[in-house]
N, C-alpha and C positions, 0 to 999 in steps of 0.2 A: 520439104514441101511447105508451102505457105499455109497460113491459118485458113481453115475452112470451117464454117459453122455447121454443126450437126443438126440442121433444121429439117432435113429430109427424113421422114420416117417411112411413109408409104408401106408397100407390101414387103414383109420381111424377106431377105435374101439369105437363106441358110447355106447355099452352095459353097461359098468360100470356107466356112467353118467345117462343113461336112467333108471337105477335101483334106482338111488338116487333122481332124480329130475323129475318134470312133463315135458311133451313135450314142454309146453310154456317156462319153465325155461331153458330147454336144448337149445332152439333156441338162447339163449343169449351167448352161448359158441362157441369157435372155437377149433377144434382139433389141438393140437400142436405136437403130437408124443408120444413116450413112452421112459421110462428109466427103462430098465429091465422089471419087472412086474407091473410097475406104469404107468398108462395112464395120459397124461397131457392135460388139457383143460384150455383155457384162456377166461375169461369173457370179452365180447366185450366192456362194459362200464368202469368197474373198472380196466381192464387190469391186473388183478390178476389171479394167477393160482389156479385151483382146481385139485389136484393130487390125483387120486384114484387108489387103488389096483385093479387088474383085477377081484377080487372076490367081489368088491363093499363094502367090510367090513372094509377096511383099508384106511386111509387118511393120506396124508403126506404134510409137508411144507419143502421147500428147504431152508436150513439155514447153513451157514458156510461150504459150499461146499459139503453138503450131505443132503439126504432126511431123515427127522425125522418124526416118526409117531405122529400124533395128533388125537384128537377126531373128529368125524363128525361135531359136533356143532362148534368146533374151526375152522375147515376148511371152513364151510359155512359162518361163521361170518367174516373170513378173506377175502373171495372172495366178499361178498356182501357189505363190508365196514361198 
């Protein structure tokens, strides 16, 4: 996916995160905004991002100036350290 600026904050969209994690796990995240169709959440302890497509089926890591699709397990391992 091409580089997209995360300059859209607006109203938080918690639905993609809630479809992936339990309510207890969701409480560990802050909503940071969106980059196109990707919702950006930041873990309160690790300070790492969990980037989820609005459909909750796609996960991304920001690398080299663009969002690259990764697996769900890779995304969760990255965020949880």
